[in-house]
N, C-alpha and C positions, 0 to 999 in steps of 0.2 A: 551800545550806542543809546544815549538817552532818548526817551520818547518826547516828541514835541507835544506841548500842552497848550490847548486853547485857553484864552483868558476871557473873563467876563468884562463887559463894559455896559454902559447905559443902553447900548444898542443890542444887547444879548451876547451870545458867544461869538468871539472874534477868532478867526483862524490865525495861526502864527504868521507874522508879517512876510516871511520868506515865501510861503506858498501863495499868499495873497498877491504879492508883487509879481510872482511868476505867472499866476493865472491872469492877472491884469494884462501882462505882456502877450500871453497866448491869445487872449480875447481880442486885443488890439489888432494882432496879425490876422486873426480869423475874420474879424469884421471888415478890415481893409480888403481882404481877398474876396469877400462876399459883395463888396461894393454897396453896402448899405441894405442889401436884401436880407430876408429872414434866413436864419441858419437853423437847419433841422438837427444836425449832429456835428460834433467835433471829435476827431480821432487823434489821440496823443500817445506817444511812446515814451515810457519812463524807465530808466535803468535803476537797478538797486543801489548803485554807487553815486547817484545823482544828488543825494541828500534831500530828496523830496519825500515828504510823508503823503502817501496816496490819499488817505482819509482827509487830510487837511486840504489837499488840492481839490478834492470833490466838494468839500465845504466851501472853499473859496469860489468855485464855479457857481454853486447855488446862491452864494451871497452876492456875486457880481453881475449875474445875467438878468435879473428882473429889470424890466424897462428898456432892455436892449433887443436888437434883432435876434439875439441868441436865447432869449427867454423861452423856456420850455424845451430847449434843445436837449438831445441825448448827449451824454458825455462818456465816450468810450476810451478806456485806458488800456493800452497794451503794455504789460510789464515784461521787461527783458531780463535775461541772465547775463552775467559777465561773460565776455568772449575773449579768447586768448589765441595767440599764435606761438607755437613751440619753436624756439630757436634751434633745437636739436634735430627734430624730425620734420619740421615744417607743417605739422598738423594744425588746423584751426578747430577750436572747440568751445562749446559753452559749458559752464559748470556752475553749480550753486555757490553762493557766497560762502567762503570759508574752505572750499575744497578746490584747490587750484592745480591738481595733478593732471598732466597730459594723459588722456586715455590711451594714446598710442605707445608712449615710451615711459610714462610715469615721472617725467621731469617736473620740477616744481618752479622753474624760473621762466615760465611763459610770459610773453609780452602782452599786456592788457590792451585789447583793441576795441572794446565796447563795454558798456555798463554804466556810463556816465550820462546817457542820453536824457534829454527832455526836449522832445520834438513834436511840433504840430504836424501830423502826418497828412491829414485831409480834413475837409469840411464837406458837409452835405447841405445843399440848398434845394428848395422845391423844384420839381421838374419844369414848371412854367417860367423859370427865370432864364 
């Protein structure tokens, strides 16, 4: 898989547009959920098959949050593994990318049930809100 490359512009390094657009949407949802209050942290879940470059997503977060209620917020990313359900023995399992054997019966034709996630899991706001 080719690595995503940031580009230079007159504003400095710009993250790939894919992650910038995704982070903009995540921030919109987080800011709406916070009702305009300050955000202390965002918690996001990202699957390895989502097509998201984690470093670019972090860069986009840093680029988009200044001047918003999420400025100086912590950005926590939970990276997941692909998950499968075996059609032969019914086992559900996680496995690293590239190793798709069922640990119970060694079948290789499991149904992919997770790994494409990009989810805003939660936000943290100050206790006094």
